[in-house]
Backbone bond lengths (Angstrom), bond angles and torsions (degrees), N, CA, C in turn:
res aa  C-N    CA-C-N  psi(-1)  N-CA   C-N-CA  omega(-1)  CA-C   N-CA-C  phi
1 M - - - 1.460 - - 1.491 111.19 -
2 I 1.337 116.33 143.37 1.472 122.58 174.30 1.518 107.05 -104.85
3 V 1.263 119.43 114.27 1.517 126.02 -167.56 1.530 109.76 -113.14
4 R 1.256 116.55 126.58 1.491 120.14 175.19 1.588 108.04 -127.91
5 D 1.354 112.66 138.47 1.457 116.51 -177.38 1.541 106.95 -86.04
6 L 1.366 113.52 124.38 1.477 119.68 -179.12 1.544 109.92 -109.64
7 G 1.268 118.10 15.72 1.477 122.32 179.05 1.550 114.75 97.31
8 D 1.325 116.33 -75.16 1.457 119.00 177.21 1.493 112.02 -100.04
9 S 1.342 119.76 4.20 1.413 122.47 179.64 1.506 109.29 -154.77
10 W 1.362 114.60 166.91 1.424 120.09 174.16 1.492 107.96 -105.83
11 Q 1.344 120.36 127.94 1.453 119.36 164.74 1.492 110.07 -81.08
12 V 1.337 115.90 127.76 1.472 119.85 178.03 1.544 108.11 -124.24
13 V 1.271 111.20 129.65 1.497 120.05 173.59 1.510 106.74 -118.22
14 L 1.297 117.07 116.80 1.474 119.72 179.96 1.528 108.09 -69.68
15 Q 1.366 112.37 146.99 1.504 114.65 -178.46 1.494 114.08 -59.62
16 I 1.275 115.86 -33.57 1.540 117.72 178.33 1.532 109.90 -64.98
17 N 1.307 119.82 -35.29 1.443 120.70 176.17 1.537 110.60 -73.61
18 H 1.278 117.07 -38.55 1.444 120.95 178.51 1.639 109.42 -60.52
19 A 1.350 114.65 -42.91 1.458 121.10 174.78 1.561 112.80 -61.75
20 D 1.358 114.91 -40.72 1.419 115.85 179.40 1.571 109.76 -62.37
21 L 1.344 119.55 -37.62 1.466 122.69 174.38 1.533 109.99 -63.25
22 S 1.362 116.95 -41.31 1.503 117.75 179.02 1.514 109.70 -60.11
23 G 1.383 116.29 -39.57 1.521 117.57 179.67 1.480 113.48 -66.04
24 D 1.457 113.58 -35.27 1.487 115.56 176.69 1.417 112.94 -63.95
25 F 1.369 120.26 -39.33 1.455 121.22 175.02 1.496 115.09 -58.67
26 A 1.364 114.41 -37.87 1.488 120.69 -179.64 1.548 106.85 -65.55
27 R 1.315 116.42 -50.86 1.507 120.31 178.74 1.533 111.68 -53.81
28 A 1.285 120.78 -34.95 1.481 121.94 -171.99 1.504 110.72 -92.15
29 W 1.318 117.27 -2.14 1.500 118.78 -178.24 1.508 111.92 -60.31
30 A 1.343 115.69 134.08 1.494 117.27 -178.26 1.514 117.14 -72.19
31 E 1.317 115.73 -28.21 1.465 121.89 178.91 1.541 107.72 -119.99
32 P 1.260 121.33 84.26 1.451 122.54 -173.06 1.522 109.77 -71.78
33 A 1.351 113.68 156.00 1.444 120.54 -179.17 1.553 106.08 -70.80
34 G 1.409 113.48 163.27 1.459 119.92 -179.54 1.515 111.59 -56.76
35 R 1.320 117.08 -41.04 1.436 123.86 175.68 1.520 110.40 -98.20
36 H 1.320 116.49 56.18 1.427 117.28 -168.46 1.523 115.76 -63.92
37 D 1.341 117.55 -31.81 1.456 117.78 179.35 1.526 109.32 -66.74
38 A 1.346 116.92 -40.88 1.382 116.80 -176.84 1.547 114.30 -73.98
39 V 1.279 117.09 -31.09 1.449 120.27 177.49 1.538 107.49 -71.87
40 T 1.371 118.78 -39.18 1.461 120.21 176.71 1.566 109.79 -63.72
41 L 1.359 117.44 -42.59 1.398 118.72 177.55 1.526 112.91 -60.31
42 A 1.337 118.88 -40.66 1.425 122.58 177.19 1.526 112.27 -63.68
43 A 1.375 115.62 -39.90 1.444 118.14 178.68 1.586 110.91 -65.85
44 A 1.290 113.32 -41.24 1.531 116.62 -177.19 1.502 112.57 -73.44
45 R 1.321 117.15 -22.29 1.534 117.25 -172.33 1.522 111.27 -121.95
46 H 1.320 121.17 10.24 1.486 121.30 -170.78 1.555 108.53 -67.21
47 D 1.308 120.56 -17.96 1.466 121.99 -178.34 1.518 109.61 -114.64
48 D 1.325 118.85 22.38 1.546 120.60 -179.83 1.527 112.91 -54.03
49 G 1.302 114.21 -33.42 1.488 120.36 -177.64 1.515 112.40 -57.06
50 W 1.323 116.54 -34.32 1.459 122.02 179.43 1.452 112.36 -61.68
51 A 1.292 119.44 -22.58 1.502 121.39 -172.94 1.546 111.23 -59.80
52 V 1.322 117.99 -32.55 1.505 120.95 177.17 1.493 105.81 -68.17
53 W 1.369 122.63 -53.78 1.423 123.46 -177.03 1.511 111.89 -59.22
54 E 1.320 113.76 -37.53 1.505 117.09 -174.59 1.570 112.55 -81.88
55 R 1.290 117.78 1.02 1.546 118.19 170.31 1.541 106.88 -65.21
56 S 1.335 119.33 -28.45 1.425 121.55 -178.12 1.545 109.21 -143.82
57 P 1.348 117.37 66.10 1.417 118.91 -176.39 1.471 115.86 -60.75
58 L 1.344 116.67 145.12 1.409 120.30 -174.87 1.501 115.90 -95.31
59 V 1.328 116.41 155.39 1.442 122.23 168.00 1.517 111.80 -118.21
60 D 1.343 116.98 155.46 1.450 114.83 -177.21 1.570 109.97 -86.92
61 E 1.333 119.20 -167.67 1.414 123.45 -175.00 1.513 112.99 -66.45
62 T 1.384 116.12 -22.44 1.499 118.21 179.30 1.510 110.68 -94.45
63 G 1.263 119.33 1.67 1.524 123.59 -179.79 1.506 113.94 93.21
64 K 1.331 116.88 -2.90 1.476 121.00 177.43 1.522 110.68 -67.79
65 P 1.330 120.98 128.85 1.430 121.53 172.83 1.534 107.79 -59.81
66 I 1.358 112.62 142.99 1.523 119.74 -178.59 1.459 107.58 -69.25
67 N 1.384 121.07 124.77 1.368 126.05 175.59 1.506 110.76 -75.80
68 F 1.408 121.96 159.35 1.376 122.73 -171.61 1.461 110.39 -69.92
69 F 1.354 123.16 -23.21 1.444 124.99 175.35 1.575 112.69 -65.88
70 D 1.344 114.95 -25.26 1.435 120.53 -170.50 1.509 114.22 -102.83
71 V 1.373 115.47 4.84 1.434 119.67 -179.58 1.545 108.87 -67.75
72 S 1.311 117.92 155.22 1.493 116.37 173.73 1.434 116.12 -56.91
73 V 1.377 119.02 125.05 1.419 120.93 176.31 1.536 115.32 -56.19
74 L 1.288 117.24 -40.49 1.477 120.16 -179.14 1.593 107.66 -64.71
75 S 1.296 118.29 -38.46 1.443 118.96 176.45 1.601 108.71 -67.28
76 H 1.245 115.69 -41.13 1.529 122.49 -178.76 1.485 109.96 -58.24
77 L 1.323 119.72 -49.41 1.410 127.25 -178.27 1.560 108.69 -62.99
78 A 1.325 117.13 -47.04 1.422 121.77 -178.84 1.500 113.14 -61.02
79 F 1.262 118.07 -46.14 1.477 116.62 -174.89 1.487 109.75 -82.19
80 Y 1.356 121.37 -21.70 1.443 121.19 171.96 1.592 110.47 -67.60
81 R 1.326 116.41 -38.49 1.449 116.72 175.77 1.512 112.13 -62.15
82 A 1.338 114.69 -38.44 1.451 120.66 178.16 1.532 112.11 -62.04
83 C 1.307 113.03 -47.03 1.449 121.08 178.27 1.590 111.54 -55.96
84 I 1.376 113.61 -51.10 1.437 119.08 -175.20 1.580 106.98 -63.16
85 A 1.355 118.02 -39.51 1.438 115.79 178.93 1.500 114.96 -64.59
86 A 1.319 113.92 -41.16 1.465 120.78 -173.88 1.560 109.83 -69.23
87 V 1.311 117.89 -41.07 1.472 120.55 -176.66 1.562 107.64 -73.93
88 T 1.300 115.18 -34.34 1.502 118.19 -178.44 1.536 110.67 -64.58
89 E 1.357 114.84 -34.02 1.539 117.77 171.97 1.504 112.60 -57.11
90 E 1.285 116.72 -37.79 1.459 119.91 -175.05 1.581 111.39 -83.94
91 D 1.386 116.08 -43.40 1.424 119.34 176.79 1.494 109.46 -151.30
92 A 1.388 114.08 116.94 1.511 120.69 -170.85 1.554 108.61 -62.54
93 Y 1.326 118.15 -38.46 1.483 119.25 -174.74 1.597 107.91 -69.49
94 A 1.288 116.21 -44.75 1.458 119.62 176.41 1.554 108.04 -57.74
95 G 1.298 119.03 -43.96 1.410 119.93 177.08 1.517 114.23 -59.80
96 L 1.350 116.56 -39.06 1.439 118.07 174.11 1.515 111.58 -58.44
97 L 1.279 118.65 -48.98 1.427 123.62 -179.93 1.521 112.70 -57.51
98 I 1.340 116.77 -44.54 1.480 118.94 178.42 1.487 110.95 -70.07
99 S 1.312 117.94 -32.85 1.461 117.24 173.52 1.515 112.85 -59.91
100 M 1.351 113.86 -46.41 1.462 118.91 172.27 1.520 115.10 -56.57
101 H 1.302 111.54 -40.87 1.482 119.46 178.13 1.506 111.72 -60.86
102 G 1.339 115.20 -47.07 1.402 120.48 -176.90 1.561 112.51 -62.68
103 A 1.338 116.23 -44.67 1.413 122.01 174.17 1.542 113.02 -65.43
104 G 1.288 113.76 -42.04 1.502 122.15 178.96 1.572 113.53 -58.66
105 I 1.245 116.76 -29.57 1.521 121.13 176.28 1.489 107.71 -54.15
106 Y 1.311 120.03 -38.84 1.455 122.42 -178.81 1.530 114.41 -94.68
107 K 1.314 117.82 4.96 1.480 123.61 176.69 1.436 115.40 -128.78
108 Q 1.348 117.60 34.35 1.399 126.76 -179.07 1.561 112.27 46.66
109 R 1.323 110.84 46.29 1.493 120.89 174.92 1.566 107.55 60.48
110 Y 1.277 121.01 35.03 1.378 124.13 -179.65 1.568 111.09 55.52
111 G 1.273 115.89 43.77 1.436 124.31 177.46 1.525 117.95 86.84
112 L 1.390 117.18 -3.04 1.443 120.70 -179.62 1.492 111.29 -78.41
113 D 1.334 118.65 -20.11 1.451 123.85 -176.57 1.565 112.17 -137.47
114 P 1.317 121.18 65.71 1.461 122.46 -169.75 1.483 113.15 -54.92
115 A 1.398 116.26 -28.62 1.468 121.09 -176.01 1.531 111.81 -83.89
116 L 1.306 119.19 -4.13 1.459 121.42 -173.98 1.512 108.60 -62.66
117 P 1.362 117.55 122.98 1.436 120.16 179.89 1.555 110.68 -82.94
118 L 1.328 115.70 151.52 1.432 119.13 176.91 1.527 110.06 -77.77
119 L 1.284 115.52 163.58 1.481 119.35 173.83 1.543 107.03 -59.25
120 T 1.314 115.59 151.91 1.445 121.21 -173.47 1.455 114.69 -56.23
121 E 1.340 118.33 -39.11 1.460 123.51 -179.15 1.505 115.02 -89.61
122 A 1.333 117.45 1.54 1.499 118.10 -174.82 1.505 114.87 -56.18
123 N 1.297 120.23 -41.59 1.448 121.80 -175.03 1.505 108.86 -71.86
124 A 1.383 115.84 -32.64 1.445 116.34 179.96 1.513 113.21 -70.05
125 H 1.371 116.91 -16.48 1.446 120.46 -178.46 1.568 107.83 -124.54
126 K 1.338 113.95 36.48 1.495 118.16 -171.45 1.553 113.68 -54.43
127 A 1.323 117.31 -42.47 1.468 123.67 -179.58 1.550 109.08 -59.16
128 T 1.310 117.28 -44.79 1.509 120.06 -177.48 1.508 106.88 -70.28
129 V 1.310 118.50 -40.73 1.506 119.87 178.42 1.461 110.10 -62.34
130 D 1.341 119.51 -47.89 1.420 123.98 179.41 1.549 111.52 -57.55
131 E 1.319 113.19 -40.28 1.489 116.84 179.89 1.593 111.46 -62.34
132 F 1.454 112.12 -43.15 1.386 117.90 179.38 1.544 112.59 -60.72
133 V 1.362 116.23 -43.53 1.388 123.14 -178.72 1.513 111.21 -63.99
134 A 1.321 115.56 -46.12 1.458 121.95 178.20 1.516 108.83 -61.51
135 D 1.277 118.25 -42.06 1.459 120.72 -177.55 1.466 112.23 -63.11
136 Q 1.353 117.60 -41.70 1.425 120.30 177.44 1.510 113.42 -67.39
137 E 1.364 117.52 -39.98 1.369 124.37 -175.29 1.560 108.88 -71.88
138 S 1.286 116.20 -35.06 1.499 118.08 177.80 1.507 112.02 -70.53
139 G 1.323 121.56 -15.18 1.386 123.80 179.08 1.522 112.89 -91.29
140 Y 1.396 118.14 -10.74 1.450 119.00 -172.80 1.485 111.71 -61.53
141 E 1.356 119.70 -38.38 1.466 124.06 -179.73 1.484 111.31 -55.64
142 A 1.304 115.75 -49.69 1.454 118.43 -179.64 1.502 113.85 -69.71
143 R 1.327 116.31 -34.02 1.421 116.13 178.58 1.533 110.79 -73.64
144 I 1.286 118.73 -33.81 1.483 119.11 173.52 1.521 112.59 -64.26
145 A 1.305 114.53 -42.96 1.471 116.02 177.03 1.519 114.43 -62.31
146 A 1.395 115.35 -34.71 1.466 117.97 -177.49 1.526 111.65 -73.24
147 T 1.319 115.64 -24.22 1.433 119.83 -176.61 1.571 112.65 -103.59
148 G 1.302 117.52 -16.15 1.491 120.11 -176.70 1.469 110.00 72.59
149 A 1.290 120.42 24.15 1.474 120.36 -178.94 1.537 109.92 -77.67
150 E 1.327 111.66 142.70 1.495 122.53 175.08 1.540 105.41 -86.38
151 E 1.375 114.02 153.83 1.521 119.30 179.63 1.501 111.07 -58.90
152 E 1.350 114.35 -48.61 1.501 120.07 -179.06 1.521 109.27 -55.82
153 E 1.368 115.22 -45.50 1.437 119.24 -174.53 1.470 111.29 -65.86
154 R 1.303 119.96 -47.72 1.507 120.31 -176.09 1.501 112.30 -68.05
155 W 1.324 118.76 -29.82 1.470 118.50 177.25 1.567 110.84 -78.51
156 R 1.320 113.99 -32.37 1.518 114.73 174.33 1.508 109.26 -67.75
157 D 1.297 119.02 -43.05 1.461 116.20 -178.78 1.500 114.94 -75.28
158 Y 1.384 114.07 -28.31 1.468 114.38 171.03 1.589 111.20 -62.75
159 G 1.371 114.36 -38.81 1.465 116.61 176.48 1.544 112.84 -63.68
160 L 1.341 117.76 -36.46 1.455 119.89 173.90 1.551 111.48 -61.26
161 L 1.315 115.14 -45.82 1.480 118.97 -178.80 1.555 107.84 -59.12
162 Q 1.358 117.86 -43.76 1.444 118.46 179.70 1.485 112.92 -64.10
163 L 1.393 116.57 -37.49 1.456 120.21 178.12 1.488 109.74 -64.38
164 Y 1.327 123.14 -46.26 1.383 123.49 178.78 1.539 111.54 -60.83
165 D 1.281 114.97 -43.93 1.486 119.58 178.34 1.543 110.91 -62.10
166 R 1.319 117.15 -47.69 1.457 120.97 -178.89 1.515 115.26 -65.64
167 L 1.306 114.93 -33.83 1.442 118.40 178.41 1.530 110.14 -70.70
168 S 1.273 117.43 -39.75 1.477 124.20 170.67 1.524 111.69 -56.70
169 L 1.383 116.94 -47.46 1.473 120.49 179.03 1.497 109.91 -64.72
170 Y 1.298 118.63 -33.24 1.444 120.61 179.67 1.516 110.33 -56.42
171 F 1.296 116.18 -47.83 1.527 118.44 -179.86 1.455 111.26 -68.76
172 A 1.299 119.00 -30.91 1.479 122.63 -175.69 1.546 112.18 -79.12
173 M 1.337 113.60 -34.62 1.502 120.14 -168.22 1.529 111.23 -102.39
174 K 1.277 118.44 -35.89 1.540 122.20 -174.12 1.554 109.43 -86.05
175 D 1.347 112.62 152.06 1.399 119.93 171.97 1.520 110.99 -82.65
176 V 1.277 117.07 77.90 1.410 121.28 -173.30 1.543 111.81 -61.46
177 E 1.277 116.49 -34.28 1.479 121.62 177.86 1.533 111.81 -62.01
178 A 1.255 116.68 -26.89 1.538 122.29 -173.98 1.529 108.64 -94.15
179 G 1.335 118.20 -10.14 1.451 120.49 176.46 1.459 116.77 88.04
180 E 1.397 116.26 48.79 1.453 120.62 175.42 1.545 107.60 -91.39
181 A 1.371 113.92 110.05 1.445 122.84 177.86 1.517 109.40 -76.68
182 A 1.333 117.96 167.85 1.419 122.66 -179.67 1.483 110.77 -160.37
183 E 1.378 115.84 158.53 1.437 123.35 173.71 1.551 108.93 -122.59
184 L 1.331 117.00 122.71 1.476 123.23 -178.94 1.479 110.34 -124.60
185 Q 1.287 117.28 107.68 1.507 121.56 170.16 1.541 109.72 50.82
186 G 1.276 119.91 44.51 1.418 123.80 177.65 1.543 118.59 86.29
187 Y 1.314 111.80 4.86 1.537 121.13 177.75 1.514 106.99 -107.62
188 S 1.324 117.66 134.57 1.437 121.60 175.63 1.561 109.59 -100.79
189 L 1.299 114.68 136.29 1.462 121.10 -179.03 1.574 107.73 -112.86
190 E 1.289 117.30 121.57 1.549 120.23 -175.01 1.548 103.21 -125.98
191 P 1.349 113.75 117.14 1.555 118.76 177.71 1.531 105.01 -69.16
192 L 1.346 117.58 137.16 1.462 123.42 174.89 1.547 111.84 -112.19
193 A 1.292 115.37 -31.50 1.528 121.84 -177.25 1.488 102.76 -166.87
194 P 1.413 114.72 174.95 1.453 118.29 -179.95 1.594 111.69 -55.66
195 W 1.297 116.41 121.23 1.442 124.32 175.10 1.575 113.90 68.67
196 R 1.383 112.40 18.51 1.480 119.44 -179.01 1.503 109.37 -130.15
197 I 1.356 118.01 124.24 1.462 120.92 -179.23 1.510 107.44 -129.72
198 R 1.312 114.56 161.95 1.436 122.43 164.57 1.571 109.79 -103.98
199 M 1.394 115.55 135.73 1.447 119.66 -178.88 1.468 108.20 -120.70
200 D 1.332 116.73 126.04 1.485 123.11 179.97 1.472 112.30 -130.61
201 P 1.330 118.53 126.14 1.413 130.30 -2.31 1.542 109.67 -66.41
202 F 1.361 119.10 150.93 1.435 121.15 -176.13 1.539 108.31 -86.68
203 P 1.361 116.24 124.96 1.457 119.12 -170.06 1.530 115.58 -104.89
204 F 1.347 117.83 -3.29 1.490 120.90 -172.66 1.513 110.55 -94.03
205 A 1.310 116.18 167.80 1.499 122.57 -175.78 1.474 106.72 -78.72
206 E 1.339 122.74 -33.15 1.422 123.84 -173.00 1.498 111.00 -129.51
207 S 1.349 119.33 141.64 1.446 121.85 172.99 1.517 112.71 -123.94
208 P 1.370 116.40 132.29 1.473 121.91 -3.27 1.544 115.01 -74.77
209 A 1.223 116.64 145.76 1.490 123.30 171.72 1.501 108.32 -79.73
210 R 1.278 117.83 132.34 1.497 124.09 -172.74 1.524 110.82 -113.60
211 F 1.301 118.64 130.70 1.403 124.97 178.60 1.507 110.99 -136.54
212 T 1.363 116.38 171.18 1.395 121.04 176.26 1.524 113.07 -134.60
213 M 1.321 116.01 130.42 1.490 120.16 178.81 1.510 109.49 -112.84
214 I 1.294 114.44 125.32 1.553 119.80 178.72 1.509 108.20 -84.99
215 R 1.335 113.48 126.52 1.444 119.31 179.66 1.527 110.63 -137.35
216 R 1.378 114.95 166.16 1.469 119.99 173.68 1.562 104.53 -127.31
217 L 1.282 115.42 139.92 1.433 122.80 169.04 1.548 110.48 -103.55
218 V 1.309 114.50 102.63 1.459 123.50 -170.61 1.511 108.73 -96.92
219 P 1.360 119.12 117.27 1.411 124.17 178.62 1.498 112.93 -58.45
220 K 1.347 118.33 145.03 1.490 123.79 178.46 1.530 106.78 -85.21
221 Q 1.262 117.67 70.69 1.506 122.28 -176.83 1.573 105.94 -138.12
222 G 1.347 113.89 117.51 1.439 115.25 172.85 1.490 113.43 62.19
223 R 1.304 113.68 -142.49 1.490 123.83 178.86 1.543 110.50 -112.03
224 P 1.323 117.95 83.00 1.470 119.60 -169.13 1.521 114.80 -64.83
225 D 1.254 115.39 150.89 1.452 123.10 170.59 1.581 103.77 -93.45
226 V 1.333 114.20 104.88 1.479 117.96 -172.57 1.597 108.18 -65.74
227 L 1.201 121.16 -39.05 1.472 121.60 -175.68 1.518 111.02 -74.21
228 A 1.339 119.01 -16.59 1.406 120.54 174.07 1.503 115.48 -77.90
229 V 1.299 115.78 -10.77 1.464 120.59 175.83 1.486 112.55 -81.51
230 E 1.226 119.87 131.54 1.474 123.77 -171.43 1.477 106.41 -70.32
231 P 1.362 122.15 128.31 1.452 122.88 177.88 1.506 113.28 -70.00
232 E 1.295 120.84 152.08 1.436 124.03 175.14 1.463 108.43 -127.43
233 R 1.312 115.77 164.02 1.495 123.92 -176.43 1.552 107.78 -106.64
234 A 1.360 114.04 122.46 1.414 115.79 171.32 1.505 108.43 -104.63
235 E 1.321 116.27 121.39 1.441 122.83 -173.41 1.575 108.49 -86.15
236 L 1.316 116.23 124.36 1.442 121.85 -171.78 1.541 107.62 -111.60
237 F 1.336 114.17 145.98 1.436 122.30 -178.97 1.499 109.27 -132.04
238 I 1.380 117.11 127.98 1.443 119.51 175.08 1.524 106.35 -126.59
239 E 1.375 114.00 126.20 1.420 117.26 -175.95 1.506 111.69 -123.13
240 A 1.313 114.69 167.51 1.467 121.48 -179.98 1.613 111.29 -79.97
């Protein structure tokens, strides 16, 4: 879950809904990658592993829903392995990109996001995290051979996956209504109005590009059942 404090409530965006938005960004891109279908699949399913954890999302002792940075690292590694395996069966190239994404979470997205913090428990389980990263990286050669991917191609498409992911996180994590600007991989994001931003350079086929983010506004009362809260649709606009 991606959790943001709204004062009298928590805004909660489930990881699977965040990934759906990432996939929508990929589909709307004006200049799609050479393996556009695989990159779009990776964007839409890169967080599939969270679906198991989010069947019964946790809250802490204060009643705050557990943010994704604070989930158990051991659980995170387990369900990421499952996600990588499942997507690879459907599309080997998408599986390669998600394998890179899973390892990159613990390596600042291979330099694309130097400020990316580690999960809270990562240092406490460093040996296990390092084993996971090494296991994924040791498999890249075979995955590349199986897909015929070129080095430049896979790193370009990995960068696109990170951009779609980070743009979706921007809407889920930032107070867009209050005007929090951002820079993502050479793109500037400038809030214009609630849920409306300008993106430069503009990457989508139509302006404004329209998207929907599914969120829940969870009251700060007791120990809430997050999934019992009716989801709502935030309509997003990105313009040139």
